[in-house]
LUMGUVO-95241 format. One record per residue (C-alpha): chain; y, z, x; residue number from 1; residue in three letters. Coordinates in steps of 0.05 Angstrom, whole numbers, plus 5000, padded with zeros to 4 digits. Example, Ala and Ser with C-alpha at 12.3 -4.5 7.8 and 13.67 -1.06 7.14 Angstrom:
BEGIN
+---+-------+------+------+-----+-----+
| c | north |   up | east |   k |   r |
+---+-------+------+------+-----+-----+
| A |  4910 | 5156 | 5246 |   1 | Ala |
| A |  4979 | 5143 | 5273 |   2 | Ser |
+---+-------+------+------+-----+-----+
END
This chain:
BEGIN
+---+-------+------+------+-----+-----+
| c | north |   up | east |   k |   r |
+---+-------+------+------+-----+-----+
| A |  4115 | 4289 | 8484 |   1 | Met |
| A |  4151 | 4333 | 8449 |   2 | Asn |
| A |  4121 | 4374 | 8391 |   3 | Lys |
| A |  4142 | 4373 | 8331 |   4 | Pro |
| A |  4188 | 4413 | 8297 |   5 | Lys |
| A |  4169 | 4465 | 8243 |   6 | Gly |
| A |  4112 | 4496 | 8218 |   7 | Met |
| A |  4052 | 4452 | 8181 |   8 | Pro |
| A |  4032 | 4472 | 8110 |   9 | Ala |
| A |  3977 | 4516 | 8109 |  10 | Glu |
| A |  3956 | 4485 | 8033 |  11 | Ser |
| A |  3989 | 4455 | 7978 |  12 | Leu |
| A |  3977 | 4469 | 7905 |  13 | Leu |
| A |  3991 | 4447 | 7843 |  14 | Trp |
| A |  4013 | 4481 | 7792 |  15 | Pro |
| A |  3983 | 4466 | 7716 |  16 | Thr |
| A |  4016 | 4466 | 7649 |  17 | Pro |
| A |  3997 | 4530 | 7631 |  18 | Glu |
| A |  4018 | 4559 | 7708 |  19 | Gly |
| A |  3963 | 4560 | 7749 |  20 | Asn |
| A |  3958 | 4537 | 7819 |  21 | Leu |
| A |  3900 | 4484 | 7827 |  22 | Met |
| A |  3886 | 4460 | 7904 |  23 | Ala |
| A |  3873 | 4389 | 7874 |  24 | Glu |
| A |  3924 | 4353 | 7835 |  25 | Asp |
| A |  3899 | 4360 | 7763 |  26 | Pro |
| A |  3938 | 4287 | 7740 |  27 | Arg |
| A |  3899 | 4249 | 7794 |  28 | Gln |
| A |  3841 | 4224 | 7768 |  29 | Thr |
| A |  3779 | 4231 | 7816 |  30 | Thr |
| A |  3735 | 4174 | 7849 |  31 | Leu |
| A |  3667 | 4169 | 7846 |  32 | Glu |
| A |  3646 | 4151 | 7922 |  33 | Leu |
| A |  3585 | 4141 | 7944 |  34 | Lys |
| A |  3536 | 4146 | 8009 |  35 | Gln |
| A |  3538 | 4069 | 8048 |  36 | Val |
| A |  3479 | 4052 | 8085 |  37 | Ala |
| A |  3497 | 4041 | 8167 |  38 | Ala |
| A |  3476 | 3965 | 8185 |  39 | Glu |
| A |  3446 | 3951 | 8260 |  40 | Pro |
| A |  3499 | 3937 | 8308 |  41 | Ala |
| A |  3489 | 3852 | 8318 |  42 | Arg |
| A |  3511 | 3820 | 8376 |  43 | Glu |
| A |  3585 | 3784 | 8370 |  44 | Leu |
| A |  3583 | 3712 | 8380 |  45 | Lys |
| A |  3637 | 3680 | 8423 |  46 | Ala |
| A |  3670 | 3610 | 8411 |  47 | Ile |
| A |  3709 | 3576 | 8456 |  48 | Asn |
| A |  3760 | 3529 | 8426 |  49 | Gly |
+---+-------+------+------+-----+-----+
END
């Protein structure tokens, strides 16, 4: 396997109109993510056709 060429970016920063740098893009809206409760595993049904 070949290694990727070049160094990976250590951090991405976005500039604000005032000239400050932010770790998150100020133009992108944020999503209100919620935790989803896990359901117990169920047995899969096989259909022979």
